[in-house]
PQR file of N, CA, C, O and H, with PARSE charges and radii, in Angstrom:
ATOM      1  N   UNK A   1      10.055   3.037 -24.308 -0.4000 1.5000
ATOM      2  CA  UNK A   1       9.312   3.763 -23.290 -0.0000 2.0000
ATOM      3  C   UNK A   1       7.980   3.070 -22.987  0.5500 1.7000
ATOM      4  O   UNK A   1       7.598   2.942 -21.824 -0.5500 1.4000
ATOM      5  N   UNK A   2       7.293   2.634 -24.004 -0.4000 1.5000
ATOM      6  CA  UNK A   2       5.982   2.020 -23.774 -0.0000 2.0000
ATOM      7  C   UNK A   2       6.118   0.646 -23.132  0.5500 1.7000
ATOM      8  O   UNK A   2       5.229   0.216 -22.397 -0.5500 1.4000
ATOM      9  H   UNK A   2       7.604   2.737 -24.949  0.4000 1.0000
ATOM     10  N   UNK A   3       7.232  -0.052 -23.405 -0.4000 1.5000
ATOM     11  CA  UNK A   3       7.431  -1.360 -22.758 -0.0000 2.0000
ATOM     12  C   UNK A   3       7.569  -1.185 -21.249  0.5500 1.7000
ATOM     13  O   UNK A   3       6.996  -1.953 -20.477 -0.5500 1.4000
ATOM     14  H   UNK A   3       7.953   0.297 -24.002  0.4000 1.0000
ATOM     15  N   UNK A   4       8.323  -0.183 -20.835 -0.4000 1.5000
ATOM     16  CA  UNK A   4       8.507   0.088 -19.407 -0.0000 2.0000
ATOM     17  C   UNK A   4       7.184   0.470 -18.760  0.5500 1.7000
ATOM     18  O   UNK A   4       6.883   0.049 -17.643 -0.5500 1.4000
ATOM     19  H   UNK A   4       8.789   0.441 -21.462  0.4000 1.0000
ATOM     20  N   UNK A   5       6.397   1.272 -19.473 -0.4000 1.5000
ATOM     21  CA  UNK A   5       5.103   1.690 -18.952 -0.0000 2.0000
ATOM     22  C   UNK A   5       4.151   0.505 -18.831  0.5500 1.7000
ATOM     23  O   UNK A   5       3.394   0.414 -17.864 -0.5500 1.4000
ATOM     24  H   UNK A   5       6.642   1.614 -20.381  0.4000 1.0000
ATOM     25  N   UNK A   6       4.184  -0.392 -19.793 -0.4000 1.5000
ATOM     26  CA  UNK A   6       3.343  -1.594 -19.723 -0.0000 2.0000
ATOM     27  C   UNK A   6       3.757  -2.496 -18.570  0.5500 1.7000
ATOM     28  O   UNK A   6       2.902  -3.062 -17.888 -0.5500 1.4000
ATOM     29  H   UNK A   6       4.799  -0.318 -20.578  0.4000 1.0000
ATOM     30  N   UNK A   7       5.056  -2.634 -18.347 -0.4000 1.5000
ATOM     31  CA  UNK A   7       5.538  -3.444 -17.214 -0.0000 2.0000
ATOM     32  C   UNK A   7       5.100  -2.833 -15.888  0.5500 1.7000
ATOM     33  O   UNK A   7       4.687  -3.546 -14.973 -0.5500 1.4000
ATOM     34  H   UNK A   7       5.750  -2.174 -18.901  0.4000 1.0000
ATOM     35  N   UNK A   8       5.191  -1.515 -15.792 -0.4000 1.5000
ATOM     36  CA  UNK A   8       4.784  -0.829 -14.570 -0.0000 2.0000
ATOM     37  C   UNK A   8       3.287  -0.997 -14.337  0.5500 1.7000
ATOM     38  O   UNK A   8       2.861  -1.244 -13.209 -0.5500 1.4000
ATOM     39  H   UNK A   8       5.526  -0.936 -16.536  0.4000 1.0000
ATOM     40  N   UNK A   9       2.497  -0.868 -15.377 -0.4000 1.5000
ATOM     41  CA  UNK A   9       1.050  -1.011 -15.244 -0.0000 2.0000
ATOM     42  C   UNK A   9       0.670  -2.430 -14.841  0.5500 1.7000
ATOM     43  O   UNK A   9      -0.215  -2.621 -14.007 -0.5500 1.4000
ATOM     44  H   UNK A   9       2.843  -0.668 -16.294  0.4000 1.0000
ATOM     45  N   UNK A  10       1.326  -3.421 -15.423 -0.4000 1.5000
ATOM     46  CA  UNK A  10       0.990  -4.808 -15.072 -0.0000 2.0000
ATOM     47  C   UNK A  10       1.424  -5.127 -13.642  0.5500 1.7000
ATOM     48  O   UNK A  10       0.747  -5.883 -12.945 -0.5500 1.4000
ATOM     49  H   UNK A  10       2.044  -3.266 -16.101  0.4000 1.0000
ATOM     50  N   UNK A  11       2.544  -4.557 -13.199 -0.4000 1.5000
ATOM     51  CA  UNK A  11       2.988  -4.777 -11.816 -0.0000 2.0000
ATOM     52  C   UNK A  11       2.003  -4.143 -10.830  0.5500 1.7000
ATOM     53  O   UNK A  11       1.638  -4.750  -9.823 -0.5500 1.4000
ATOM     54  H   UNK A  11       3.094  -3.943 -13.765  0.4000 1.0000
ATOM     55  N   UNK A  12       1.582  -2.921 -11.134 -0.4000 1.5000
ATOM     56  CA  UNK A  12       0.643  -2.243 -10.244 -0.0000 2.0000
ATOM     57  C   UNK A  12      -0.697  -2.966 -10.221  0.5500 1.7000
ATOM     58  O   UNK A  12      -1.316  -3.086  -9.164 -0.5500 1.4000
ATOM     59  H   UNK A  12       1.878  -2.428 -11.952  0.4000 1.0000
ATOM     60  N   UNK A  13      -1.149  -3.445 -11.364 -0.4000 1.5000
ATOM     61  CA  UNK A  13      -2.426  -4.155 -11.434 -0.0000 2.0000
ATOM     62  C   UNK A  13      -2.361  -5.417 -10.581  0.5500 1.7000
ATOM     63  O   UNK A  13      -3.284  -5.700  -9.817 -0.5500 1.4000
ATOM     64  H   UNK A  13      -0.647  -3.347 -12.223  0.4000 1.0000
ATOM     65  N   UNK A  14      -1.278  -6.174 -10.707 -0.4000 1.5000
ATOM     66  CA  UNK A  14      -1.133  -7.417  -9.942 -0.0000 2.0000
ATOM     67  C   UNK A  14      -1.025  -7.129  -8.450  0.5500 1.7000
ATOM     68  O   UNK A  14      -1.574  -7.869  -7.633 -0.5500 1.4000
ATOM     69  H   UNK A  14      -0.528  -5.945 -11.328  0.4000 1.0000
ATOM     70  N   UNK A  15      -0.328  -6.071  -8.094 -0.4000 1.5000
ATOM     71  CA  UNK A  15      -0.138  -5.766  -6.683 -0.0000 2.0000
ATOM     72  C   UNK A  15      -1.436  -5.311  -6.030  0.5500 1.7000
ATOM     73  O   UNK A  15      -1.738  -5.717  -4.908 -0.5500 1.4000
ATOM     74  H   UNK A  15       0.118  -5.471  -8.757  0.4000 1.0000
ATOM     75  N   UNK A  16      -2.195  -4.484  -6.709 -0.4000 1.5000
ATOM     76  CA  UNK A  16      -3.399  -3.944  -6.108 -0.0000 2.0000
ATOM     77  C   UNK A  16      -4.563  -4.916  -6.151  0.5500 1.7000
ATOM     78  O   UNK A  16      -5.585  -4.688  -5.504 -0.5500 1.4000
ATOM     79  H   UNK A  16      -1.949  -4.154  -7.621  0.4000 1.0000
ATOM     80  N   UNK A  17      -4.423  -5.992  -6.901 -0.4000 1.5000
ATOM     81  CA  UNK A  17      -5.477  -7.001  -6.920 -0.0000 2.0000
ATOM     82  C   UNK A  17      -5.103  -8.223  -6.094  0.5500 1.7000
ATOM     83  O   UNK A  17      -5.739  -9.272  -6.193 -0.5500 1.4000
ATOM     84  H   UNK A  17      -3.593  -6.177  -7.427  0.4000 1.0000
ATOM     85  N   UNK A  18      -4.073  -8.076  -5.285 -0.4000 1.5000
ATOM     86  CA  UNK A  18      -3.684  -9.140  -4.370 -0.0000 2.0000
ATOM     87  C   UNK A  18      -4.455  -8.933  -3.069  0.5500 1.7000
ATOM     88  O   UNK A  18      -4.262  -7.929  -2.383 -0.5500 1.4000
ATOM     89  H   UNK A  18      -3.556  -7.223  -5.204  0.4000 1.0000
ATOM     90  N   UNK A  19      -5.322  -9.875  -2.732 -0.4000 1.5000
ATOM     91  CA  UNK A  19      -6.158  -9.711  -1.539 -0.0000 2.0000
ATOM     92  C   UNK A  19      -5.343  -9.655  -0.257  0.5500 1.7000
ATOM     93  O   UNK A  19      -5.716  -8.952   0.681 -0.5500 1.4000
ATOM     94  H   UNK A  19      -5.478 -10.691  -3.289  0.4000 1.0000
ATOM     95  N   UNK A  20      -4.242 -10.382  -0.204 -0.4000 1.5000
ATOM     96  CA  UNK A  20      -3.423 -10.401   1.004 -0.0000 2.0000
ATOM     97  C   UNK A  20      -2.867  -9.008   1.304  0.5500 1.7000
ATOM     98  O   UNK A  20      -2.785  -8.615   2.468 -0.5500 1.4000
ATOM     99  H   UNK A  20      -3.939 -10.953  -0.966  0.4000 1.0000
ATOM    100  N   UNK A  21      -2.487  -8.265   0.277 -0.4000 1.5000
ATOM    101  CA  UNK A  21      -1.948  -6.925   0.525 -0.0000 2.0000
ATOM    102  C   UNK A  21      -3.003  -6.003   1.117  0.5500 1.7000
ATOM    103  O   UNK A  21      -2.670  -5.097   1.881 -0.5500 1.4000
ATOM    104  H   UNK A  21      -2.553  -8.584  -0.668  0.4000 1.0000
ATOM    105  N   UNK A  22      -4.286  -6.221   0.773 -0.4000 1.5000
ATOM    106  CA  UNK A  22      -5.349  -5.389   1.344 -0.0000 2.0000
ATOM    107  C   UNK A  22      -5.578  -5.705   2.810  0.5500 1.7000
ATOM    108  O   UNK A  22      -6.013  -4.838   3.567 -0.5500 1.4000
ATOM    109  H   UNK A  22      -4.556  -6.957   0.152  0.4000 1.0000
ATOM    110  N   UNK A  23      -5.291  -6.939   3.225 -0.4000 1.5000
ATOM    111  CA  UNK A  23      -5.432  -7.284   4.644 -0.0000 2.0000
ATOM    112  C   UNK A  23      -4.228  -6.828   5.455  0.5500 1.7000
ATOM    113  O   UNK A  23      -4.370  -6.486   6.629 -0.5500 1.4000
ATOM    114  H   UNK A  23      -4.937  -7.643   2.610  0.4000 1.0000
ATOM    115  N   UNK A  24      -3.049  -6.818   4.850 -0.4000 1.5000
ATOM    116  CA  UNK A  24      -1.828  -6.465   5.572 -0.0000 2.0000
ATOM    117  C   UNK A  24      -1.638  -4.953   5.661  0.5500 1.7000
ATOM    118  O   UNK A  24      -1.078  -4.460   6.640 -0.5500 1.4000
ATOM    119  H   UNK A  24      -2.934  -7.096   3.896  0.4000 1.0000
ATOM    120  N   UNK A  25      -2.097  -4.210   4.650 -0.4000 1.5000
ATOM    121  CA  UNK A  25      -1.876  -2.763   4.595 -0.0000 2.0000
ATOM    122  C   UNK A  25      -2.344  -2.026   5.851  0.5500 1.7000
ATOM    123  O   UNK A  25      -1.601  -1.179   6.348 -0.5500 1.4000
ATOM    124  H   UNK A  25      -2.552  -4.611   3.855  0.4000 1.0000
ATOM    125  N   UNK A  26      -3.539  -2.301   6.393 -0.4000 1.5000
ATOM    126  CA  UNK A  26      -3.950  -1.569   7.610 -0.0000 2.0000
ATOM    127  C   UNK A  26      -3.060  -1.846   8.807  0.5500 1.7000
ATOM    128  O   UNK A  26      -2.947  -1.001   9.696 -0.5500 1.4000
ATOM    129  H   UNK A  26      -4.142  -2.989   5.990  0.4000 1.0000
ATOM    130  N   UNK A  27      -2.422  -3.012   8.852 -0.4000 1.5000
ATOM    131  CA  UNK A  27      -1.545  -3.315   9.981 -0.0000 2.0000
ATOM    132  C   UNK A  27      -0.339  -2.380  10.017  0.5500 1.7000
ATOM    133  O   UNK A  27       0.207  -2.120  11.089 -0.5500 1.4000
ATOM    134  H   UNK A  27      -2.514  -3.699   8.130  0.4000 1.0000
ATOM    135  N   UNK A  28       0.080  -1.872   8.863 -0.4000 1.5000
ATOM    136  CA  UNK A  28       1.182  -0.913   8.831 -0.0000 2.0000
ATOM    137  C   UNK A  28       0.700   0.491   9.174  0.5500 1.7000
ATOM    138  O   UNK A  28       1.466   1.295   9.705 -0.5500 1.4000
ATOM    139  H   UNK A  28      -0.364  -2.082   7.992  0.4000 1.0000
ATOM    140  N   UNK A  29      -0.561   0.792   8.878 -0.4000 1.5000
ATOM    141  CA  UNK A  29      -1.064   2.139   9.124 -0.0000 2.0000
ATOM    142  C   UNK A  29      -1.498   2.356  10.567  0.5500 1.7000
ATOM    143  O   UNK A  29      -1.432   3.481  11.062 -0.5500 1.4000
ATOM    144  H   UNK A  29      -1.183   0.139   8.447  0.4000 1.0000
ATOM    145  N   UNK A  30      -1.934   1.319  11.244 -0.4000 1.5000
ATOM    146  CA  UNK A  30      -2.424   1.477  12.613 -0.0000 2.0000
ATOM    147  C   UNK A  30      -1.388   2.037  13.578  0.5500 1.7000
ATOM    148  O   UNK A  30      -1.723   2.952  14.331 -0.5500 1.4000
ATOM    149  H   UNK A  30      -1.988   0.405  10.842  0.4000 1.0000
ATOM    150  N   UNK A  31      -0.152   1.548  13.604 -0.4000 1.5000
ATOM    151  CA  UNK A  31       0.830   2.143  14.530 -0.0000 2.0000
ATOM    152  C   UNK A  31       1.089   3.629  14.259  0.5500 1.7000
ATOM    153  O   UNK A  31       1.241   4.410  15.199 -0.5500 1.4000
ATOM    154  H   UNK A  31       0.121   0.805  12.992  0.4000 1.0000
ATOM    155  N   UNK A  32       1.141   4.026  12.976 -0.4000 1.5000
ATOM    156  CA  UNK A  32       1.348   5.439  12.667 -0.0000 2.0000
ATOM    157  C   UNK A  32       0.190   6.278  13.187  0.5500 1.7000
ATOM    158  O   UNK A  32       0.402   7.340  13.772 -0.5500 1.4000
ATOM    159  H   UNK A  32       1.018   3.392  12.213  0.4000 1.0000
ATOM    160  N   UNK A  33      -1.021   5.808  12.975 -0.4000 1.5000
ATOM    161  CA  UNK A  33      -2.185   6.555  13.442 -0.0000 2.0000
ATOM    162  C   UNK A  33      -2.196   6.629  14.959  0.5500 1.7000
ATOM    163  O   UNK A  33      -2.513   7.678  15.518 -0.5500 1.4000
ATOM    164  H   UNK A  33      -1.192   4.945  12.499  0.4000 1.0000
ATOM    165  N   UNK A  34      -1.859   5.547  15.632 -0.4000 1.5000
ATOM    166  CA  UNK A  34      -1.883   5.509  17.093 -0.0000 2.0000
ATOM    167  C   UNK A  34      -0.863   6.493  17.678  0.5500 1.7000
ATOM    168  O   UNK A  34      -1.197   7.294  18.551 -0.5500 1.4000
ATOM    169  H   UNK A  34      -1.601   4.695  15.178  0.4000 1.0000
ATOM    170  N   UNK A  35       0.367   6.428  17.197 -0.4000 1.5000
ATOM    171  CA  UNK A  35       1.387   7.285  17.764 -0.0000 2.0000
ATOM    172  C   UNK A  35       1.192   8.747  17.384  0.5500 1.7000
ATOM    173  O   UNK A  35       1.570   9.635  18.148 -0.5500 1.4000
ATOM    174  H   UNK A  35       0.639   5.778  16.488  0.4000 1.0000
ATOM    175  N   UNK A  36       0.610   9.014  16.215 -0.4000 1.5000
ATOM    176  CA  UNK A  36       0.288  10.394  15.854 -0.0000 2.0000
ATOM    177  C   UNK A  36      -0.772  10.948  16.790  0.5500 1.7000
ATOM    178  O   UNK A  36      -0.673  12.084  17.254 -0.5500 1.4000
ATOM    179  H   UNK A  36       0.303   8.293  15.594  0.4000 1.0000
ATOM    180  N   UNK A  37      -1.769  10.153  17.058 -0.4000 1.5000
ATOM    181  CA  UNK A  37      -2.835  10.599  17.964 -0.0000 2.0000
ATOM    182  C   UNK A  37      -2.291  10.802  19.375  0.5500 1.7000
ATOM    183  O   UNK A  37      -2.621  11.784  20.040 -0.5500 1.4000
ATOM    184  H   UNK A  37      -1.849   9.230  16.680  0.4000 1.0000
ATOM    185  N   UNK A  38      -1.460   9.874  19.823 -0.4000 1.5000
ATOM    186  CA  UNK A  38      -0.919   9.948  21.178 -0.0000 2.0000
ATOM    187  C   UNK A  38      -0.016  11.164  21.345  0.5500 1.7000
ATOM    188  O   UNK A  38       0.002  11.788  22.406 -0.5500 1.4000
ATOM    189  H   UNK A  38      -1.191   9.077  19.283  0.4000 1.0000
ATOM    190  N   UNK A  39       0.730  11.499  20.303 -0.4000 1.5000
ATOM    191  CA  UNK A  39       1.658  12.616  20.394 -0.0000 2.0000
ATOM    192  C   UNK A  39       0.938  13.960  20.275  0.5500 1.7000
ATOM    193  O   UNK A  39       1.425  14.968  20.787 -0.5500 1.4000
ATOM    194  H   UNK A  39       0.715  10.992  19.441  0.4000 1.0000
ATOM    195  N   UNK A  40      -0.203  13.982  19.612 -0.4000 1.5000
ATOM    196  CA  UNK A  40      -0.899  15.259  19.416 -0.0000 2.0000
ATOM    197  C   UNK A  40      -1.526  15.763  20.709  0.5500 1.7000
ATOM    198  O   UNK A  40      -1.792  16.958  20.836 -0.5500 1.4000
ATOM    199  H   UNK A  40      -0.599  13.163  19.196  0.4000 1.0000
ATOM    200  N   UNK A  41      -1.767  14.880  21.665 -0.4000 1.5000
ATOM    201  CA  UNK A  41      -2.389  15.300  22.915 -0.0000 2.0000
ATOM    202  C   UNK A  41      -1.419  15.946  23.823  0.5500 1.7000
ATOM    203  O   UNK A  41      -1.785  16.359  24.923 -0.5500 1.4000
ATOM    204  H   UNK A  41      -1.551  13.909  21.561  0.4000 1.0000
TER
END
């Protein structure tokens, strides 16, 4: 159980400390925000 938890923690640490993912993440959120706003009107 602890081996799986350690693997999960190391994967999450590596993923969240990848600078490229921080630049790409907003590009996925912008279309959702745009279409939500457009549909609410």
